[in-house]
Every structure is written in structure tokens, then in C-alpha cells.
C-alpha positions in Angstrom: -0.4 7.0 28.3 -2.9 9.0 26.4 -3.0 8.4 22.7 -2.7 11.0 19.9 -5.5 9.8 17.6 -5.6 12.0 14.5 -2.6 14.2 15.5 0.4 14.7 13.4 3.8 13.6 14.9 6.4 16.3 15.3 9.6 15.9 13.4 11.4 15.1 16.7 8.9 12.3 17.4 9.4 10.9 13.8 13.2 11.0 14.3 12.8 9.2 17.7 10.7 6.5 16.1 13.3 6.1 13.3 16.0 5.8 16.0 14.1 3.2 17.9 13.5 1.2 14.7 17.1 1.4 13.7 18.9 0.9 17.0 16.7 -1.4 19.1 15.1 -4.8 18.8 11.7 -3.4 20.0 8.6 -4.6 18.1 6.6 -2.0 16.4 3.8 -2.5 18.9 6.2 -1.8 21.8 7.4 1.4 20.1 3.8 2.4 19.4 3.0 2.1 23.1 6.1 4.0 24.2 5.3 6.8 21.8 1.5 6.8 22.4 0.5 6.1 18.8 -0.8 3.2 16.8 1.3 0.4 15.5 0.2 1.3 12.0 1.8 4.7 12.5 5.1 3.1 13.4 4.9 0.7 10.4 4.0 3.6 8.1 7.2 5.5 9.2 9.2 2.3 8.8 7.8 1.9 5.2 8.6 5.5 4.3 12.0 5.4 6.0 13.0 1.9 4.7 14.5 1.1 8.0 13.4 -2.5 8.6 12.6 -5.1 5.9 10.2 -7.8 7.2 10.1 -9.8 4.0 6.6 -11.1 4.8 7.5 -12.1 8.4 6.4 -10.4 11.5 9.0 -11.5 14.1 12.2 -11.1 12.0 13.6 -8.3 9.9 16.7 -7.1 8.1 18.1 -3.6 8.3 17.6 -1.6 5.2 20.3 0.6 3.7 18.8 3.7 5.4 19.0 2.1 8.8 22.7 1.4 8.3 23.2 5.0 7.4 21.5 6.2 10.5 23.9 4.2 12.7 
């Protein structure tokens, strides 16, 4: 899959990432691979959207209030 280095994500792609973060157990790296972007892009969307709270851990998270509203 070709990467999108330096390209902006469309609103549809951002919504898709938000959905994957809220509805799946996929790791940010797996979502990044699926979407063709870097993991830091996924984590940036997560931070801005407040979907997953990692609390200093990498493998476990809690859903944020925004994630529950998306469900």
C-alpha cells in the first residue's frame, strides 16, 4: 500500500480512523497500515478526538467520553 507522506487526510478518512479507534481493538499501527499513513497520524487523531485513553500504557486503553458518544 502506498503511503500518503505529507498529504492531508480527507474528512471521510478521519471519520474512518475515528470509527476504527472507537469500534475495534486494532492497534494504532494496524490502523495506520490499513489507512496507508503513519502511526503518529493515528495517534494524533486519537489525541484530538479523545477516543482512547492509554494512561501511559501502550497495550491497554480505556474508551473516552467521545468514543462512547460515537457508538
